[in-house]
C-alpha positions as CSV (number, residue, x, y, z in Angstrom):
1,X,-34.8,-47.3,-65.5
2,X,-37.1,-45.2,-67.4
3,X,-37.6,-46.3,-71.0
4,X,-38.0,-43.0,-72.7
5,X,-34.4,-42.0,-72.1
6,X,-31.5,-43.0,-74.4
7,X,-29.1,-44.5,-71.9
8,X,-25.4,-44.9,-72.8
9,X,-25.5,-48.7,-72.3
10,X,-28.0,-51.5,-72.9
11,X,-28.3,-54.2,-70.3
12,X,-26.6,-56.7,-72.6
13,X,-23.5,-54.5,-72.9
14,X,-22.8,-54.5,-69.1
15,X,-19.8,-56.2,-67.7
16,X,-20.0,-57.9,-64.2
17,X,-17.9,-55.3,-62.3
18,X,-19.9,-54.7,-59.1
19,X,-22.5,-57.5,-58.7
20,X,-24.7,-57.8,-55.6
21,X,-24.3,-54.2,-54.4
22,X,-28.0,-53.4,-54.8
23,X,-29.6,-50.4,-56.4
24,X,-28.7,-46.7,-56.4
25,X,-29.7,-43.4,-57.9
26,X,-27.7,-41.6,-60.5
27,X,-27.9,-38.4,-62.5
28,X,-28.8,-38.5,-66.2
29,X,-25.5,-36.6,-66.7
30,X,-23.8,-39.9,-66.0
31,X,-26.2,-42.4,-67.4
32,X,-27.4,-40.6,-70.5
33,X,-24.9,-37.8,-71.2
34,X,-21.8,-40.1,-70.4
35,X,-20.0,-37.8,-67.9
36,X,-17.9,-39.5,-65.3
37,X,-19.0,-39.7,-61.7
38,X,-17.6,-36.7,-59.9
39,X,-19.3,-37.1,-56.5
40,X,-20.7,-40.1,-54.7
41,X,-22.2,-40.4,-51.3
42,X,-23.9,-43.2,-49.3
43,X,-27.0,-42.5,-47.3
44,X,-29.2,-44.8,-45.3
45,X,-30.9,-47.2,-47.8
46,X,-34.6,-46.6,-48.6
47,X,-35.3,-50.4,-48.6
48,X,-33.6,-53.8,-48.5
49,X,-32.6,-53.5,-52.2
50,X,-31.2,-50.0,-52.0
51,X,-27.4,-49.7,-51.4
52,X,-27.8,-46.1,-50.3
53,X,-25.3,-44.9,-53.0
54,X,-26.1,-41.7,-54.9
55,X,-24.0,-40.7,-57.9
56,X,-23.6,-37.2,-59.4
57,X,-21.2,-35.5,-61.8
58,X,-20.6,-32.8,-59.2
59,X,-21.7,-30.0,-61.5
60,X,-25.5,-30.5,-61.6
61,X,-27.2,-27.2,-60.8
62,X,-29.7,-26.8,-58.0
63,X,-32.5,-26.6,-60.6
64,X,-31.3,-29.8,-62.1
65,X,-31.1,-31.5,-58.7
66,X,-34.6,-30.4,-57.9
67,X,-36.1,-32.2,-61.0
68,X,-36.5,-35.9,-60.1
69,X,-36.9,-36.6,-63.9
70,X,-33.1,-36.1,-64.1
71,X,-32.4,-39.2,-62.0
72,X,-33.2,-42.9,-62.2
73,X,-32.7,-46.0,-60.1
74,X,-30.0,-48.4,-61.3
75,X,-28.2,-51.5,-60.2
76,X,-24.8,-50.3,-58.8
77,X,-23.1,-52.5,-61.5
78,X,-24.6,-50.3,-64.2
79,X,-22.9,-47.2,-62.7
80,X,-19.7,-49.1,-62.3
81,X,-19.8,-49.8,-66.0
82,X,-20.2,-46.0,-66.6
83,X,-17.2,-45.3,-64.4
84,X,-15.1,-48.2,-63.0
85,X,-13.2,-45.7,-60.8
86,X,-16.0,-45.9,-58.2
87,X,-15.2,-49.6,-57.5
88,X,-12.8,-49.1,-54.6
89,X,-15.5,-47.1,-52.7
90,X,-18.5,-49.3,-53.0
91,X,-18.0,-51.1,-49.6
92,X,-17.6,-47.9,-47.7
93,X,-20.2,-47.4,-44.9
94,X,-23.4,-45.2,-44.8
95,X,-22.3,-41.6,-44.3
96,X,-19.3,-41.9,-46.7
97,X,-18.9,-39.2,-49.4
98,X,-16.2,-38.8,-52.1
99,X,-15.5,-36.2,-54.7
100,X,-13.0,-35.8,-57.5
101,X,-10.3,-33.3,-56.6
102,X,-8.9,-31.4,-59.7
103,X,-5.8,-30.5,-57.6
104,X,-5.0,-34.2,-57.1
105,X,-5.4,-35.3,-60.7
106,X,-9.1,-35.8,-60.4
107,X,-8.7,-38.6,-58.0
108,X,-11.5,-39.3,-55.5
109,X,-10.9,-37.8,-52.0
110,X,-13.0,-38.4,-49.0
111,X,-15.3,-35.5,-48.0
112,X,-15.0,-35.6,-44.2
113,X,-17.9,-33.3,-43.3
114,X,-20.4,-34.1,-46.1
115,X,-23.3,-31.9,-45.0
116,X,-21.4,-28.7,-45.0
117,X,-18.8,-29.4,-47.7
118,X,-21.2,-30.9,-50.2
119,X,-22.3,-27.7,-51.8
120,X,-18.8,-26.1,-51.6
121,X,-17.3,-29.1,-53.4
122,X,-19.9,-29.3,-56.1
123,X,-19.5,-25.6,-56.9
124,X,-15.7,-26.1,-57.4
125,X,-15.9,-29.2,-59.6
126,X,-14.2,-29.0,-63.0
127,X,-15.2,-31.7,-65.5
């Protein structure tokens, strides 16, 4: 984690919700601005510590996404503390993607064809 950001939790405030899942990347909209996870996907891990999970709100703009300063690496447990609703999905395999569906009470639904539906889904997200 970068130290010049005001994160919504300190390490000593974290509950042990998702231990031993490795690291992930998350948007500052989740970790600093306190929005819920709206979109999560799992890609091939970068190294032995990386879970492959990436967490977004679902309404980051392309300009926001292009700025690496808007993201940081976290332990997956940290993100689970931000939004415990991700817990049932953390053991899903690489290639999995889920997004909140406003028409289904903002429950997570699986995004079958992640590469083509990703942008369409993100553009339709309602916080």
